[in-house]
N, C-alpha and C positions, 0 to 999 in steps of 0.2 A: 640063766644062772641056776645052779642047783645046790640046795643044801641037804646035807646028810643027816641021819638021825631019824626022829619021828617024821621029818619032812622029806624023806627020801625021794628024789626025782620029782620034786615039786617045781614046775617051770615058772620062774618069776616073770611076770608080764605087767605088773602095776605096782605103785608104791605100797598099797595095802598088802599085796602079796609078799613084797619084800619084808615088810615089818612082821607079818605073821609068820613067815618062814623062819626069820631070825629067832622069833620067840619059840617056836617049836623046836629049833635047833638047840636053843638054851635048855629047854625042858628035858633034854635027854640026861642032863647032869643033875637035875632036880628030882629027888625021889618023892613019890606020892603027891605030885602037884595036881590039884583038881582042875577041872574044866573051867569052873567059875573064876578060880584064882588066875588062870592063864589069861582069861578074857579081861580081868581087871588090869593086869600088866600091860596087855595090848592097848587098852584104852588110854592108860596113863602115860605110856612112853612112846606110842606110835609115831607121833609128830617128831619127837626128839630123835628117834632112830632114822626116820626118813631124811631129816635134814643133814644128820651126820653122814649117812651113806651117799646122798646126792651131792654133798658138799665136795667130797673128794672124787666121786666117781658118778658124774651126771649122767653118763650113758651106761646105766647099770644093767640094761637088758643084753645079755651076753651069750655067746654060742659055744662055750666050753665048760666042761664040768669043773666044779671046785673040788678041792681034796676034803676027805673026811677029817674032823678034828674034834677033840674033846673039850675045847675051850672056845670062848667068844673073844673076837678081836676088839670088841668095844666095851666100855665100862658104863654100866647102867647108872642113871641118876647122878652122874658126875658132870659138873659144869666147869668150863674154863673161866678165869677171871675176866670181867669186863667192867668198863666204866664209861659213863656218858660225859664227854667234854665238848663244849661248843656245839651241842646238838648232834654230835656223832658218837657212835659206840666204838670204843677201842678195847683191844686191837681189832682192826678191820680184817686181818687174815692171821691164821696161826699156822706155823710150820708143823709138819707131821711130827718132828722130833719133840715138839713141846705141847702136843694136843693131848690133854688129859682124858679125853674120851677114847683114846686108843689104849687097848690093853697090851702093852709092849711085852709083858711076861708071857702072854699067849703067843705072840709072834716069835719070841725068842725060843720057844719050845720046838720050833721046826727042826727037822732032822736034815733038811736040805741046805746046801750052801749056794746062794745065788752068785753068779758070775758077772762082774761089770768089766767089760774090755775097753781099755783106753786105746782107740785105733790110731790116734795121733799123739804127738807131744803137745805140751802146752807152753808155747814160746821157748821151745827147746828142752823142757823138762819132761823126760820120758815117763815119769810117774805122776805128772801134774803137781809135783810137790807134795804128794799125799802119802807116798810109800806104797808098796805092794803087798798083796796077800790079804790075810784076815786081820792083821794087827792094826791097820789103820782105823778100822771102825771102833776098836777098843781105845786106841790112842786119843781119838778126837771126841770121845764121850758119847757115841751114838747109843741110844737105848736099845737098838737091834744090831747085832754084830755078826749075824750069820750070812756075811757076804764076803766075797774075795775080789780084790782088785788085780787086773792083770794087763800087761801090754804085749802078751804073747799072741800074735796073730794066728797061730796054730790052733788056738782055742775058739776061733770065730764061731763055728757051728754049735758050740756048747754055751756060748755067751747069752745071758738073758738081756742085757743092755750093751749096746756098743756106743761109746761116746766119742764124738768127733769135734775137735776144736777147729772151727772154720776160719781162723786167721792164719793157719799154717800154710806154707807154700807146697805146691805140688802134692796134694793128697791123692793117693791112688786108691780107688775103691774097688772091692773084689767083684767078681762075677760068680755067683753061686745061688743056689736055691735057698732063700732065707727061710729059717724055721718060722712056723706060724706064730710062735710066742716070743720071737726075738724083736726088740725094738731098737731103732737107731735114733741117737739123741743129738740134735743140732745144738752146739754149744758155742756161745759167743758172748763176751762180757764187754766188749768195746762198742762205741756207738756206731750206727750204720754209716756215718761220715767216712769211716775208715774201713768199711767192708768191701768185699768183692761182689760181683754179680752172681746171683744164685738161681738163674733161670734153668739151669740143667738139673735142678734137684726137685722138680715137681714130683709129688707123691713118694719121695724117697725117705724122708724123715718122718718118724712117728711121734717124737716128743721133742721138747726144747728145754734147754737150760740157758737162760739169759737173764738180764736185768729187768725184763719186762714183768709187770704185775701178772699178766695173763700167761706167763710161761708155765710149763708143767713142773719145772724145778727152778723156782726163782733164785737168782743170785743175791737178791737183796737180803735174804735169810742169812747169808754168810756175813754180810756187812752189819747186820743187826743182831748177830748171835750173842753178843754180850749183854743185850737188853732184854729184860722180861717185864711184861705187864703184870704187876702184882702190887699189893699195898706195901709202900716203903715205910717201914716203922721208924727208920732213922731220919726221915725227912723232917726238918725244923721249919714250920711255917712262919716262924718269927725271924728267921735269918735274913739279914739285910745284904743281899748280893751286891746291891748298888754301892754300899759303903766300902766294900772290899776291893773295888776297881780304881786304878789311878789313871788309866789311859782310855782313849775313845774307841777306836776301831782298828782292825788289822786284817790283812789279806796274806795268805801264804800261797804262792803261785810258782810252779816248777815248769810249766808249759807256757812259753812266752808267745805262742802263735795261737793255735786252736782255730775253731770254725764258728765260734758263737759271737765274735766281736766283743768279747768281755773286756779285753784290754781297752778298746775304744770307750766302753762304758765306764770303766774304772778311771780312765784319763779325764773324762768329762766330770765324773763324780768329784774328782779331786779340785775342780774349780770352785766347789761350794763347801767341802769340808776337808779337814786334814785327817789323814790316817797313814798307818805304816804298812809297808809292803815287804815281806820276807820271801826268801827262796831264790831260785835261779833269776826271777825277774825283779828282784829287790835286793835288799841287804841281807847279809848271812844271819840266820837265826840262831839263838842260843840253843844249847842242848835241850832235848825234849821240847822241841819247838811248839807243838800244839798245846802241851801242858802249860808252857810259859805263857803262851798267848791267852789262854783261858783264865789264867791267874791275874794277868795285868789289864786286859782289855774288856770293854763292855760288849762290843759287837765284833763278830767274825764274818768276813765275806766268803761265803761258799758258793763261788760262781763256776759253773760247769764250762768246759771248753766246747761243748756241743749242746745245742738246744734240741733234744730229741724226745720222743714219747717215752715216758717212764725212766729216762736216763738220769739217775742220781747216783753219785760215786761216794767214796770214803770221805771226800771233802765235807760232806754234810754229816754222814752217818758217824764217823769217828769223833766228831766234835759233840755229839749228844751226851756222851758221858761226862763232859766238862761243864762247868757252870759259866757259860757264855751264850749270848743271844745269836743264833745264825741268821745272817741275812743272805738269802739264797737267790740265785739266778739260774734257771734251768727249765727243762720241759717236762720234768716229772711232777707227779701228784704228791707233793710233800705232805698234804693232810692225810694221805693214806697211812702214814707212819707217826706223825706227830700232830696234835691239834693245832689250829691256825693261831692260837694264843701262845704258841711256844716258838715261833720264828717270824721273820719278816721277809716277805716275798717281793723282790724288786719288780717282778712282773705286775704287781698290783698298782704300780705307780705309773703315771703318764710318761715320765722321763727321770733322768738321774737327779735333777734339781728337786723334783718333788719327793724323791726318796731321801735326799740329803736333809730336806726340811723336817721330814718326819723323824729321822734318826736324831736330829738335834732336839726335837721336841721330847722324845723319849729319854734322851741323855739328861734333860733338865727336869725329869719327873721320876723320883725314886720309887714311888708306889707303882707307877706303870712298868717301870723297868723290872721290878721284883715280880710283877705278875707273870712275866714270860717263863718263870720257873715253877709256877704252881702245878703244872701237869706232871712234874717229876715226882710228886708224892704218890704217884700210881705206877712207878717203874723202879726197877732196881738194875744195877749194872754189876756184872760178875764176869771176869775173864775166864772162869772155869767152865762156862757154857760151851757147847760143841762149836767147833769151828769147821769150815768146809761143810756146811750144812746141806749143800746140794747133794753131795755124795751120800750122806746120812739119810736124807729124804728118799733117795733112790733105793737104798736097801730096805727101808721101811715099806715103801710102796710095793716093792717086789713081794715081800712077804704077806702084805695085806691081800695080794691077789690070790693067795691060797684060799681065801674065803670069798672074795668078791669076783674072782675070774678076772680076765684080761679084757680091758677096753680096747676095742679095735679102732685105730686112729691113724691118720696120716695127713701131713700138711699138703694140701693141694698145690700151693705156690709159696715156697719159703721166701722167694724174692719179693712177693707182694706183702706177706706178713712182715718182713724185716726192713725192707728198703723203701717201700712205696709211700711217699708223703708222711714220713715219720720224723723228719728233721726240718728245722727252719732257722732263720736268723732272728736276732732280737727285734 
């Protein structure tokens, strides 16, 4: 990687060089800065800068020149909110669009428009439900809007990213010489249980957009986009959530089959406790079903239809904004998003009867029940936050590459990454 300015043509080959080159780059906009002052800045912020750079771009040693710029893409001395709960620091990951260490104003100054080509439809939607052109990034509140969405395959050679939804039928891939800076994105938000075989795509895809935590553009940011980790000034620590509830537990289920054996689990659970089931697999739900459930019931069963690595759906995420205790069953790392004191994991219990016994215990202990909401004094929920976060993060990352260069990457085996030993039964 190369930085311009005072550090013109300095080859970055170590973390220390990364940091010093960034500082030298910044110094071009600071008049009369002394050598001693620059060294002081370096010593004070070097670790912070290295962590930021390597957090988003771990393979920072690059082979293409970056573009000159009069601004820096990161904010000095700015920290994101964090809090320690149950021995873990939250948030565990921060989406690009919400990372206060990124100088979005600098990225927005770019004169170039990045092109994101939607190569397939998304379950029949030609624009993925996002809209086309530049307006989508403004509409969804992305802090960087210098990107354009298109589904015009004639623009293939000029596209920066090519997004492929791998659940579509009969995808035809082009034969052409791929530009060195173009990346193809493997996109899939359903569990591997319902996926095709991907053996034919070794070394084809450069990036991924999935529900997996290790994905390049994780889909869970879309599902959690209304939640922000910050001090909730309106949270009332004296509030008695327990006293507000009239009913015990509820499940809302629309898929009466699934591959996780969840219905068998629920059937056995009903032998020990009574709870209501709404949806296609139960009784009709009143209007605003989830809001109604959260108001009336103490516990909500968020059981996934597949037990797969990192697979957590809106069954869990959408209920976080409501004041109800989620009881989860899935293969995801729920503690990545919420402290373990904020939910009950069925997988922690030997069998449904042990889970039922614990739910009855919590149901008879108002102080314990109320403790499940204590973590919410550190989050706020706001529907105005960006939706379709994955496409927003794509735009931000493309413009960050003006400073960082492009990380060369391809998936050796998408089939192994996605399908091999990632799902199981209860």
